[in-house]
N, C-alpha and C positions, 0 to 999 in steps of 0.2 A: 600432333594437328590441333590446335586449337579450331573454335567452332562459337562462334555469338550469334545468337538464334533472339530474333529483335522479333517481338510479337506487340499488334499495335489492336487496340479493340476497333470495332464496328470501321474497317474502313474498305470506302465505297471506292471499288478503280476506279469506277467511271469519272473522282474526281482527281485523279492522276493522269497528268503527263504522258507517262510511261505508255498508258495505257488510249492517251486519244483526246485526253482534254486539253485546250488551247485557253483556257483561263486563271488553273485552277498554280499554284506558284509552290515546287516541293523537290528544290534542288538535289538535294542531298538523298533523296530515292536514285532522282533521278544520275546521282556521280553513282550510287551502289550498282545500278542499273548497266550504265558505262561500261563498270569493270566485269559486270555479271551479267546474267542469262533470265528473260525474263520469261512468265510462264504464259500463255494467254488460257490456258481450255483448265486450268485450277480450279478444282468446286470445296467447297465447305463437305463435311459426316456431317455430324450433328451438332446440330445445336442449341441453346446460346451459349452462353463463357462456359459453366462447368466442364458442359456433355463436350464441348469444341477441347477443351483441354486433356478431356482422359482421355479423346481420342488420336489427340495428336500424342501422347506421353506412352499411351501402350499400342499404337498402331490396330488398334481394334473399333468399330462401329459399335455405339451405345444405346444410339438411341431408339432404336425400337426395342428394346429391353427395356427400362426406365426413364426418368425423367430424370431436372437434375441431382445430381451424387456426389459421394465423394468417390474417391482408389478407393475396389471393393477389394478383401481380402485374395481375391483369385483372379485381380488384375496384373502384371510386369511389368511395371514402367521403363523404358529403356536406363532412366539413372538406375535403379538399382545395377542393372544389368553394365552400366557404365562404372559403378561402383567396385562391384565384383573383378574387376578389370582394370582397379587404378587408376581410373580416372575421373578426375573432383566435378563435380556441377555445383554450380552459382547462380541465386536467381535474385536481379535487383528488379522488386515491382510497386505499382501501386494500386492494385488492383485488388479491392478489399474484401473478391468472397471469396477470396482466400484464407480469411479467418471468419467464417459465418458458417455456421451449421448449411452445412450441402455441399463447402470445399475446404473443408477442416484440414483434410492429411493431403491434400495436394498440395502444396508447401511443405514438410516434412520429407516428399520426395525429391529434396535437391540436400545436397548435402552442407551448406549455407546459402541461409537466403534475408534480404533484408526487406524489408514494409516502409514504402511512405502514405504516411496518413493526407487524408483529404476527400477522395471521390465519390460523389456523389452520396451515398448516406451515408459511408463510415464515420458510424458512431467515435467521432473523436474529440470534438471542442461543444464543451458542455455548458448550458447555461437554464439557471432557473426557471428562469421564465425566455420561450422560445422568441425568436423575430416574430416581426409583425408580417403579415403577408404584403407584400408589394403589389399593387395591376401590375397581371403578364396576363401574354398568352401561355399555353402549352399548359408544360408541369410546373411545380414549383416544390420546392424540401423547404422546410424550416432547417435539416440537421445543415443539408449544403450551405447555405447563407453562412451558419454558423462555417463552416469550414474556410468560406473562403475567404474570409475578412482577415487570416491568413495569409493569403495568394495576393501580396505588395508589390511585388512586379513577379515577372516571368519566368523568373527563376524561381519562385517563392513555387508554382506551383509545382501539383503532386506529379504528373510527367516528367517536364524538366527536372525533379527532383531526382527522379528515376534512374535520366542521362548520365544524370553526376556523378551517382549512388555507381553504375558503372564505370564510369570514368576514373573514378578514386580507385573500385576495384583492379581496373587494368595498373594503374601506378603499384598500386601496394603489392602488385603478383608479375612487374615488370622483367620480361627473360621468362615466365613459366611454359609449360606446356602440357600439352594431353590435359586437355581442358573444356568445359561447353557455360555460357557465361550466355544466363538465359533473359535476359533485358525485358519486361514486358509491360509499356505503359499501357496506360487504361484509356487514354484520350486516342482515338477522338468520340469516344463514346458519348454519349449524352448526359448533364448537360455542355452543350458546345461555348464551355466558359474560356475564354481567352484576355487578355490584354486589348482592349482597345486596339496599340498596332498594326496587330494580325489582322483583325475586321478591315481596318483602314487600307490594306493593302486590295484592295476588294470592290471600294467604291460605294461600300456600304454609305445608305443616308437616312434608315431607317429611322422613322418620329415619335412610330409608336410605341407602345409599351415593352418591360422587360420579356422576352422571348426567343430563349436559348433552350429550351428544353420541348423536345416533343412529344404530344402524345398518340399511342396506337392507337388512332384512329383516320376515317377519310379525312382527308385536306377541306379545314370549314376556315382558315381563316386568310382567306385569297392569294393571289397569286406575288402582291407584294412583302405580304409577312413571308412568306415562301422565301422568297426570294433571299429577300435579310437572315433568314434558317440559315442554307446555304453556305449564307458567305459566313456566318458563326461556323457552321464546320468547318470552309476550308480555314477558317482563321487559327482554328483549334489545330490544324494536320497540317500548318505551317510552324507552330510555334514546336510540336514532336518534331516535326523534319529540322527543325533550325537545332534543334541538342540533341537529335539524330549525327547530326552533321560537327557537332564538337566530340561526339565518338569516335567519329570517323577520323578526324583530326589526332586524336590520343592515340590512335590506331598508326595512324603515318607517324608521330613522331616518336614511336615507340620503332618504325622501321617494318608492322607487321602484318601492316593492311590486307599487304601483298600478299600473303602467305597463310590471312587467317578466313575458313570456311567463314561465309555470310549469311544467313538467309533470312528474310523482313516475310512478312506472309502477316494473314489476321484471322480473327474465328468466324465472321461473319460479315455483310456489307451491311446498310443504313435505308429505309428510305426515307426520303424528305421531298415528298410531294410524287415521287415515281405514280407508276398507277395512281396517280388520288391520293395517295396514302402518308404515313408517317408510323418510322418504328418499326417495329420485327415484330418476331412472335409472333401474331392475330394475322399472319397473310400468309396466302401462297410464298414457297421460296422462287419468288421471283429474280432473274441473272442479277439484281444488284443486289441481292442479298444471299446469293449462294456461286454465284462467279467470283470467285476472291481473287487479289494481289497473291504474286510470289513473283518472289527475287531473288537468285543464289548467287551469290560470288563465290568461285573455288580458288581455292593455293593457288599461285602463279598465274590468278584470272584469265585461267583459258575458256576460251571459247568467248571472251568478253566481249559485250556487243551484241550477241544472239541471242532469239529466241527461242521458243520449245514448246511446239503444237500440243504434245502428247496430253492425252486426256490422267490427268494426275487428279487426288487430293491429301488432305492435309492428313488422314492415318499414312499416309507411305513416309510422313518425317521421320519416326521412331525406327521404320529399317534404314533409312537415308542418311541417318546418322554413325548407327549399329556399321552399316559396311564400310563407313568412312574409318570408323576408327577399325574396324579390324576384330569385333564382336559379334561373336556368332552365338545364335539362341535357335531352338527349339520346338520353342512354343507354338500352338495354331497366334497368323493374325491376321489382318483385312488390307494390311498395307502392303508397296511392293518399293523394294529399293530405287531409289532414282539415278542410283550414283552413275551407271552407262549411258541412260539417260542425258545426262549432265555432261559426260566424258567423251559421246560416241556418237548422241543421239537417235539412242538403240530407242524399237520403238518399247511398248510400256505390253505384256499379258492381258490388262483389262480393259476388257466391249465396253464397260459402261459405271458409272460411277452415281450411287446410291448416297441419298445424302435428305435431311431434314429435322424435322421437333418431333421429341414424343409429343401421340396421343395428335397427330396434325397430319395432313396430308403425306403420302410415302412419295418420296422423287427417283428419277431416275433421268441419267439423261448421255446419251452418245457422243455430246459435242457435237452433233448437228440436231438434235431434236431433245427437248426438255419433257417431262410426262411426270403431273402432280396429281397423283393419284387418290382423290377422297375418299376418307370416310363411307361403308354404303350405307349405314343407319343413324338415327337422328340421332341413336344414343350416343355412337363413336364406339361402343364395341362390337366382339368380346376385346378388352384392352388390358394389358396387365402389366404390373412390375414385377421384375427379377431382379432381387438383393439380399446381398447379408446383411449391406447397413442401412439402415434406414436413415431417410434425413425428413425434411421438413422447406417447403419454399417462403415460410417466413422464418426470414433469417435467423432470428430471435430467438427461435423456440423450438424443443425436441420435438422430434418425429407424434403426430397426434397417433391416437389408435385405431387411425383408417389407414394405417397403412398394416395393423394387422386383420383385419376383418375379413373373415372368410380366407385364414392363409391356410399354402400349401406348403409343407415341405417335399425336395425331392429335385433328382436333377434333368430340369428345365431348359437348360444351354447346353450344346452341343460340345463346345470345347472347355468344358473345364469339368475335372470330375468328381468338381467338390459339389454338394445341395444346396440348392437355395432356394428364399422367401419366395413364390409368387402370390401376389396376393390381387384381386379385379380394384380395376383404377375409374371411379367414374369420374367423367368428363365428356364431357357432351361436345357433340361436335359441334363447333362456332360457325354460325350461320356467314362470316367470309369467305368460310372456304368449303361451304357446301358443297362446291362441283369440282366436279375432274378436268383440268385444262393440259391442252396439247401443242404446243407452238413449236414451230420449225424453227430454229435461234437463226439460221444460215441465212433467210429472207424474209423473216420478221425479229431481230434483234428483242425490237422493243417491247415483245412480247402480247400483241394485239390483237389478234387473229387469233382465236381460239380452235383447235380442229379436231379436239372432243368429240368424240359421234363417227367420225370418217371412218373411211376405210385404215387408214393409218392407225389408226390406235392399236385397232387387233395385231401389230407385230411390237407396239408397245408395252401393251399389257403383261406380252411373252416374255418379251426386256423384262419389263417390271420381277414377273412373279423367276428369274432362271436368275435374276441378281440376288434377291433376297435370299435363295438357296445359299447364292457363295456365300453370302454374309450373316449365312446362320441364324438367319432373324423364325424367332420364337413363334410354333406355329396361329396362334390366335391372331397374329398382323394377317396370314391368309385373309383371317376371314371377317375381320374388321372392315378389309378392303373390299370387301363381293368379288374376291379375286378363284372362291373354291364354291 
């Protein structure tokens, strides 16, 4: 069994032709979908970046327990189980969060890894005098401007180099079997930066200042600027797609494309003007953020071109991969294998998907409605972190004393025998998510008509509580959300 797992960051499915977009160009994602299966009802679990990767690696939701943080001592990543069965894993990535505080032990879960420098705030290129800030809209970073000086052509950009590194790995391991090649491009995560040729494909005629990086706030720049930003995003997706195609070309050259299991997905979406907002993290998890793309191509291209409507999540990736490798495990997880979904279009056991950001509204969907339950109190309490490995949101700093204030040590997580630290986390409820929202996403896919407060809400309150229990929610979350 050969597996290639492709993870592109911040990929909004509404920009992909396989989900109905009629102006975006991603021919190689279409190429994969033509030989594989497209999932229409696939959802995030924990977000953003590192919480999502912890979900994928371990098969467990973690956003109810803690915020951004490393793999914990009680976590059991699928790569570790594969290693015990003699199956190798290798990662090619330009996702620099792996090498900062909070993500510092994720890459070590793979047998080998390669890091391609230069994305966003990656502390790579240096100058004693930073560049002057140019005229711009949205965000700007002196560090990224120094990094991008090295990007003289598409091939020099970090995500293309990631795919090129994966191609090199395949060439050096031609004929090998029993491996997982994890190919993770940071694109199209902001900044939406790529050579002009990719943006020109979309007829971009922007004459204003530089604008390739969203803020996380309501749109203020106007429709013309937002259109330009969307074209920048589309160009960045197209660049990644082009190099994904080069990877597929190498598999074709080796006559191994057809007999390789290939998975493509993302960690979450990104808002570029939808709901009059940009970015993520500070908003309700509307479908543009939470309902994400998933394409899986089976060996032999079984059921090529079909679609799947079952309710699935990224926590399903771990048990699915282990199932295909016939590697068993006994510890409890939240995900379920999709092997029979893929091979037989079988139903899933899941009745609802739970998802969100730590300390934000907790969200549940049954595929027909989405319910976004906001914190009951302005102080967002009680909110607790559960951990053994503290971290910091500031990527260059060790964890501060606030991680240990009022710390308790005990068995607060029901799925592990290990005692953990529990500390109160002070995070006021943001004004952007102070209200609870409920939408019928079948009749109202744009989530414009909030049904919270109607008789329908009671049904979804009960579904939320039931699903939180199934996902081993810490007790404090029920009080924080006003569910007791």
